[in-house]
C-alpha positions, -999 to 999 in steps of 0.1 A, spaced: 476 -23 -544 460 -56 -536 429 -63 -556 399 -78 -538 380 -105 -558 345 -95 -568 328 -124 -548 344 -109 -516 333 -73 -524 299 -87 -532 295 -99 -496 301 -63 -485 274 -52 -508 251 -78 -494 259 -67 -459 248 -32 -467 216 -45 -483 208 -66 -452 215 -37 -429 189 -16 -448 163 -44 -445 168 -43 -407 163 -6 -403 127 -10 -391 137 -35 -365 149 -30 -329 180 -52 -330 204 -41 -302 232 -17 -312 258 -40 -296 247 -69 -319 249 -46 -349 285 -38 -338 292 -75 -336 278 -80 -371 302 -53 -384 331 -70 -366 322 -103 -382 321 -87 -417 355 -71 -412 368 -105 -401 354 -122 -432 369 -96 -454 402 -101 -437 401 -139 -439 385 -143 -473 373 -177 -484 395 -205 -472 418 -222 -496 436 -256 -496 466 -238 -481 447 -235 -449 453 -265 -427 416 -271 -419 407 -270 -456 436 -288 -472 414 -315 -486 385 -293 -497 387 -266 -524 358 -242 -520 366 -224 -553 332 -233 -567 317 -211 -539 345 -185 -537 344 -177 -575 307 -172 -578 285 -141 -571 257 -150 -547 229 -127 -537 207 -126 -506 171 -134 -514 143 -110 -502 111 -124 -487 86 -130 -515 49 -137 -519 60 -168 -538 78 -183 -508 48 -204 -498 48 -223 -530 79 -241 -519 63 -256 -488 57 -288 -507 95 -295 -507 101 -321 -481 133 -341 -477 116 -371 -461 86 -382 -442 90 -368 -407 68 -375 -377 36 -355 -379 33 -353 -342 59 -325 -336 57 -303 -305 62 -274 -330 76 -265 -364 92 -233 -377 97 -229 -415 123 -207 -431 125 -198 -468 159 -184 -480 167 -177 -443 135 -158 -436 109 -171 -412 76 -179 -429 53 -171 -399 21 -183 -416 36 -218 -420 46 -222 -384 30 -249 -363 31 -240 -326 13 -266 -306 12 -264 -268 48 -264 -256 56 -272 -220 56 -243 -196 92 -229 -195 98 -235 -232 102 -208 -258 104 -213 -296 107 -181 -316 125 -167 -346 158 -150 -337 147 -117 -353 117 -117 -330 138 -123 -299 165 -98 -309 138 -72 -314 119 -79 -281 140 -96 -255 176 -96 -267 190 -99 -232 178 -135 -231 202 -145 -260 230 -120 -263 253 -139 -239 251 -169 -262 245 -157 -298 277 -155 -318 296 -164 -286 293 -202 -287 305 -203 -323 334 -178 -325 342 -164 -359 378 -151 -354 393 -179 -375 363 -192 -394 354 -174 -425 320 -190 -431 309 -185 -395 319 -148 -397 299 -145 -430 268 -161 -414 271 -138 -383 273 -107 -405 245 -116 -429 219 -139 -413 184 -124 -416 167 -147 -392 169 -181 -375 154 -203 -348 158 -199 -311 149 -227 -287 151 -220 -249 142 -248 -225 141 -239 -189 153 -259 -158 136 -293 -152 115 -290 -184 112 -320 -208 98 -319 -243 82 -352 -250 79 -345 -287 105 -332 -312 108 -296 -326 113 -294 -363 133 -265 -378 127 -266 -416 150 -246 -439 141 -243 -476 162 -227 -503 146 -216 -535 176 -204 -555 157 -173 -566 175 -140 -560 176 -112 -586 185 -137 -614 216 -148 -596 223 -179 -574 208 -172 -540 226 -174 -507 210 -179 -473 225 -180 -438 203 -200 -414 211 -196 -378 200 -217 -348 204 -211 -311 195 -239 -286 198 -234 -249 188 -262 -225 190 -252 -189 198 -277 -161 181 -311 -161 160 -302 -192 155 -325 -223 146 -319 -259 148 -334 -294 154 -310 -323 154 -318 -361 170 -295 -386 161 -303 -422 175 -286 -454 160 -289 -488 158 -271 -522 144 -277 -557 162 -301 -579 186 -288 -605 190 -254 -589 224 -239 -578 224 -219 -546 245 -216 -514 234 -224 -478 257 -213 -450 243 -225 -417 255 -220 -381 240 -238 -350 250 -230 -314 240 -253 -286 244 -247 -248 236 -275 -224 233 -270 -187 240 -295 -160 224 -329 -166 206 -315 -197 199 -340 -226 196 -332 -263 190 -354 -293 199 -333 -324 193 -343 -360 204 -327 -392 190 -340 -425 206 -323 -455 188 -330 -488 198 -299 -509 198 -298 -547 227 -318 -562 240 -286 -577 239 -266 -544 266 -258 -520 262 -264 -483 285 -253 -454 275 -256 -417 291 -252 -383 277 -267 -351 292 -257 -318 282 -274 -285 292 -264 -250 281 -288 -223 282 -286 -185 285 -315 -160 264 -345 -166 250 -333 -198 243 -356 -228 243 -345 -264 238 -368 -294 240 -354 -329 230 -374 -360 240 -359 -394 226 -372 -427 240 -358 -459 223 -368 -491 224 -337 -514 248 -309 -524 276 -307 -549 300 -295 -522 292 -301 -486 311 -292 -455 299 -300 -420 319 -288 -390 312 -299 -354 331 -285 -324 321 -298 -289 335 -286 -256 328 -311 -228 333 -286 -201 320 -305 -170 325 -339 -154 307 -368 -169 295 -353 -202 285 -377 -229 288 -367 -266 277 -389 -294 282 -380 -331 268 -402 -359 271 -394 -396 260 -409 -428 266 -396 -463 259 -408 -498 276 -391 -528 279 -399 -565 290 -380 -597 318 -356 -588 302 -345 -555 323 -338 -523 312 -344 -487 335 -331 -460 330 -339 -423 352 -322 -397 348 -329 -359 367 -315 -329 359 -327 -294 375 -311 -264 375 -332 -232 380 -306 -204 370 -324 -173 372 -360 -160 350 -389 -169 338 -375 -201 328 -398 -230 327 -392 -267 317 -417 -293 318 -410 -331 307 -432 -360 307 -418 -395 298 -440 -425 299 -430 -461 290 -445 -495 307 -432 -526 301 -439 -563 314 -427 -596 341 -400 -590 327 -388 -557 350 -377 -528 346 -377 -491 367 -361 -463 367 -370 -427 389 -352 -402 386 -358 -365 404 -341 -336 402 -354 -300 416 -331 -273 421 -343 -238 430 -317 -212 452 -323 -181 422 -324 -158 403 -349 -181 413 -381 -164 392 -412 -172 383 -400 -206 367 -425 -229 369 -414 -266 362 -436 -296 360 -425 -333 353 -447 -363 351 -437 -400 340 -463 -425 336 -457 -462 321 -481 -488 335 -475 -523 313 -485 -552 338 -473 -579 375 -474 -584 375 -437 -592 362 -426 -558 385 -409 -533 385 -408 -495 407 -386 -472 404 -397 -436 426 -383 -408 426 -384 -370 444 -363 -344 448 -369 -307 461 -342 -283 464 -358 -249 476 -342 -217 460 -366 -192 474 -399 -180 443 -421 -175 425 -422 -209 410 -447 -233 411 -434 -269 405 -454 -301 405 -439 -336 402 -459 -367 393 -455 -404 384 -482 -429 376 -478 -466 369 -507 -488 353 -516 -521 319 -533 -522 325 -566 -504 324 -592 -532 328 -620 -507 297 -609 -489 279 -605 -521 289 -640 -532 276 -653 -499 243 -636 -505 241 -650 -540 247 -685 -526 215 -680 -507 196 -677 -539 198 -639 -545 206 -623 -579 237 -601 -583 218 -568 -580 199 -580 -549 231 -592 -533 247 -558 -538 217 -541 -523 219 -564 -492 255 -556 -486 250 -518 -490 218 -515 -470 234 -534 -441 261 -507 -442 234 -480 -441 215 -496 -413 246 -495 -391 239 -457 -387 201 -457 -391 198 -482 -362 216 -456 -340 189 -430 -345 167 -429 -314 138 -412 -333 125 -443 -351 100 -425 -374 128 -403 -387 151 -434 -390 126 -451 -412 123 -420 -434 161 -417 -437 163 -454 -447 136 -449 -474 155 -419 -488 187 -439 -490 169 -468 -507 155 -445 -534 188 -427 -540 208 -459 -541 185 -475 -567 197 -449 -591 233 -456 -583 234 -494 -583 232 -497 -620 267 -483 -623 282 -506 -597 303 -533 -614 
């Protein structure tokens, strides 16, 4: 008889607890069945291991060997509202706040949204008008072969839903703020944030997801975001991850885009002991544009893993990816990119670049690229560069009258600005740069 590890059976216990919490709600029966299916799939898959192709460089044993507990809503949740990863624009169209995966309704800021825009918690929509989301929710991000997505689908308590109707443009960004407290029955807490974004034809929006938790606390955040873009829709999507340095953070973002749509995603990873960010984009119509930018900073023995897969289905689609990383001490980073070009995807333009700056001889980087091409007329470039702190550039800076430390800062900050300057939301870009400057100050003393 095969024995099931306690952390796996604990997830079944947590599923039953979550189901009891939802008894007073009116969530559709068919979605409840889908949750059961997702749980069964997670129990069958188990946590991934390095023997799985998609996880060969990342060992999730620190997550798989611990017992995590879902956190209940608490009267103390409001005290964590002061946790903010960075200074973000005050002039949001709206803001939803989630603590341990539960919507904190009293903290929401719902200014006047354009007619044809809905911003609600997922639990509210599933209880009141589920037909508006059931064709998307848990369909855009399939869980058959993805254990963490299955776990999120089975367990998520709440999330954010953004619906923007045809020819509607949001001039100001929406902020979705996720806070983890680490408090859950004297055990490390787990939360499963969920986001659904649907932009109908010719609509536009900017959405910021931010993740934060108290310093020195161990917990697990397992997030899933599903994005649907209609014809000629345009989305700027930001993810700013500033979890505790002892926390674990996994996330999956799935995008499906119709003809003429444009999606840019900017992922900033600054926290977490073990971080995994998955992006899967299906460019399903002609002329879709997809931009992925990433920037991570890791020291100590932390690990940041970025996986991307972009499927060019139709002709004249364009995808551009730039991921930069800075590693110090014994930190590790993983970058794995897959570009798929279908037989009907003529005139594809796909570029992917991964650059890593190494501040220590003990850092490690694993960077791999895959190209599956069935079309004849394509332009694809994939490249990866990792290098130590550029001593020649530092020498040049010193020749201009700068000291050693200032010269190193100049070289490193120029590397950071390569991504920061790509962020269209300038107020957020300045906040990200300030965060990097503060965190780098603590690292530069160990740079030889």
